[in-house]
N, C-alpha and C positions, 0 to 999 in steps of 0.2 A: 760490341763484337770484337772478338780478341783479334788482334792484329799481328801477322807472321810476316817475317822479313827473311829474305835468302841473298846470300851473298856468293855469287859465283854460279853463272847458269849457262855450264858448258853441257856436254852430252848427258852428264847425269843430273847436274843441279836444274837444267832447263826442263827437264822432263819431270822431274819432282815438282817444280813449280807448278807446271802445267796441270799436274793431277791435283795438287792443292787448290788452285785457282777453280777448277772444275766441280771440286767438292763444296765450292760456295763460300770459302773463306776469302778474307780480304788479305792480299799479299804484295808486299812491296820488294822490289829486286834492287840489287847493285852488282853490275860486272863492268869491265872495261870496254864491252860492247854493248851499249843500250838497247840495240835491236833485239839482242837476247831476250833482254828482259821484257819488252812489249811482245815478242814472239810468244812467250810463255803464258800471256794473259795477266802479268805483273805491273804493278804502278810502278814507275822508274824513279829511283831516288838519285839525286845529283852526286851523293856521297856517302860515305859510311855513316858519317855522323847524323845526316839526315834520316838515314833507315834505321839506326840505333835510337833516336829520339821519338819516332813514329811507329815504333812496332813494340810487341812485348816477348814474343819468342822469334829467337833470329837462329837460322839455320846456315852453315856453312857448308859448301861443295867445292872445295879447293883442290889443287893438284898435290900439294906435300905440305910438311910442317914449316918449311920456310916462308911459303905464303900464308899459313894460317896465323904464322909468329907475326908477320908484316900486319895481316888485318886486324888481329886481335890488340897487338902491344905497340904496335908502329905508330909513325906520326897520324893523326887524325883517324886512330883505330878505334875499335870497340872499348877500351878501355877509358878512353879518354870521356866517353859520355854515358856510358851504362849507368843502370841504377839498380837499386836493391829489389830483389826478387824477379828480375830479368834473367830469363834462362836463354844460354847459348847452346846450342845442338851441333855440334861438329861431326858431319857425315862424311868427312875426308878419310883418306888411308893416311894416317900421320903415326909420327914416333910417339910412343907410349910416353917416354920420358919427358918429351916435350909439352904433352898433354897435362900431365901431372902438374908440370911448372904453370902452365897457363890456369889451370884448375885453380891454383893457389892463388894466384894475382887475381883472379876475377871475384875469388872468394872475400879477398879484402875489401872489394867494393860491394859486397852484398849480393853480387851476382852468381849464379851457377852455371859451371860447365858440364855439359852431358855430352860423353864420347859416345858416336852410334855409327859404326861401321857398317856399310850397305854390301849386300851380295846379291848377285843376280844380273849384273850387268844393264845396259840401256834398254833391251828389250823389257826387263822385268820392270825397269822404272815405268817404262810407257804404259805397261799394262797393269801398273800399280801391284806387283807381286813380288816387291823386292824382300829380302830377309835381311833382318837388322839386328845388330848384337851391340847392346847398349851397356856402358859403363858409367856409374854415377851414384849419387845418393838414392836411395830407395824410394824415399817419400817424393822426389823431385821427379824420378823416372816414371813412378806411378801416375805424377799429376800430368805429365805431359805425353802418355801413352796416345793419347787421341790425335797428337800432330802426325805421327806415323800413319793413321790409318788410311788415308788416301793413295800411299805408294806402297805400302808395304802388307803382306800377310802372314808374316811371322817375326814378331818381335821378343828378344830373348835377353833379360836382363842378367849379365854377366857376371857383375860384381861392383866394386867401388870404382872410382875414377882411374881410366885408362884400360880397365878390363875390357871395354868394347873395342879398342883399338889395338890391343894385344890379340884379341880373339880373331879380328880381321886380317892382322898379318899371318897367323898360321892358318887360317882359310886360304888366303891368296898366294900362300907358298904352295899349299897341295894343288890348289889350281894350276900355278905354274909347272908343276911336276907332271901334272897328268896331260897338259896340253902340249909341252915340249916333247915329253917321252911318247904319245900317241903321233905326233907329227912325224916323229922319227920311224914309228912301226909304218906308218901310212906309206911314206916315201919308199921304204924297204918292199913293203907288199907291191907299190905299183912296179917298181925295178924289177921284181921277181914274176911279174905278169898275173898277179892275183886280180880277181874281180873284187873291186875295193867295196862295193856295197855287199858282197857276200863275206868279205872279211870281216866288215864293222857288225853284220849279224852274228857271225862266230863270237866278236869280242863281247859285244853286247848281251850275249848268252851264257858267258864263260867267265873266267875268273879274272880276264883282263878289264871288264866293264869299269868306265870311270864316267865323270862327267862330258869329257872331251868326246868320248866315243859316243856317248848317248845324244849329245845335245850340240855339238860343233861340226864333228866330221861328215855327219850325212848331209849338211849342206855345204861344205867345203869340196867334197868330190863331185859337186854339181856345179863349183864355180861360184858359189855364194859364201863370201867370208864373213857375213854378218857385221857390216862396216858399222862403226860408231861407237865400238865398245873400247874397253881398255887398249891404249896404244903399246909398242914396244917400250918406249921410254919408261913409261908408269909401271909396267910389269918388272921392268929390272929395277927400278926405283922400290918396289915393294918387296923384291926378293931380298935386297941390301937391307932393307929394314928389318926383315924376317932374321936374318943372320945377325944383325946388331941386337935384337931383342933375346934370341936364345943363348948368344953368348952372356949377356947380362943376367940371365936366368942359372948361367951355369950349366947347360946343356950341350953335348957335343954336337957340332954342326958336321953331318957325314953325308947329306944328302943335296946341298945346295948348288955343288960343282956342275952338276948337268944342265939344270934349267939356267945358271948363270951363263954357262957356254952356250947354249942354245939361244937365248934372248940377245947377249951380247954378238953372236954370230949375224943374227936378224938386224940388229941394230948398225952393225959395220957395214952390211950389204945394202942399207938405205931403206930398211923397213922401220926405221926408229919412231917416225910420227905417224905410222899405220896401225891398226888394230893388230894386236899381238897374235891373231890367229894365222897372220902371215909368217909367224916362225916356220911352217911347214915349207911355204915357197922358198926362205933362205936355206934350210935343209935341202931342199930339192935343187937349189941352184948348184950348191958344193956337190952334190950327186951326179950332176951331168946337166942340169937344166930339166929336172922333173917337176912336172905337175901332176895333179892327182885328177885333173879335169881335163877335156880336150876342147879347150877353146885356142889353143894356139899360144897362149900367153908363155913367154920366156922371160927370165933374168926378173931383175927388181920391178917392182909394181912401178909404172909412171905415175 
């Protein structure tokens, strides 16, 4: 039996691990909170070394490049115990430059790093309908496509090492733009006295349609913020990584100010560790305590 390991079983990693376990694969997990590992149906590893030594494919689902670098190259990390032909799949949203460096260091040990950004959020992870954008050697990517089957319905090979993580940053930036801009529009609609469901009907059948109008705000106007997804802190981190990446590419960065201001505001008003959809409440706060729904909630969420 092929042995799969996963490091990081938070909102995304835990759901991905559960999908893999439910598909009948043997999976071992390592997390700072061992209860997360057990809850996902995985065997608990006491250390990264133990996980690496007892698995063939290792998935990483971690907050950022700093944590990925520590897990891979830090003391007791993957580099110390990996072996030739072992494949590490980084599902995190990470800096492409860091990904390239780690790819090279693992290659020196005969191991392969595949960067695989995921999109769709916690709900898609739970249903097994994530989209995956992959970077890495073509032969390795084809060899491990089966790994994605339990939790993804779309897997696209974007190119060589770091191409997957670059694609994820481009995707997440558009996500940030549409979410923050739609939040502003919906608060304006509320203050103008418009019926918000009617406003969404117009937007979703007009040129303003986007992922947020289709999939987020029909829930938010009813008071459901779709908790469990990307936090305000992580959204801000992703926008900053996007800005760094396009500057590296020599592309003018003309549209980042809006979402940076919106999510920066939300973070300053106390929504930093809550789902990024709460940006609409932050904008509502400075617009006079506006909420899109009628449950009496005011100010920063408790």
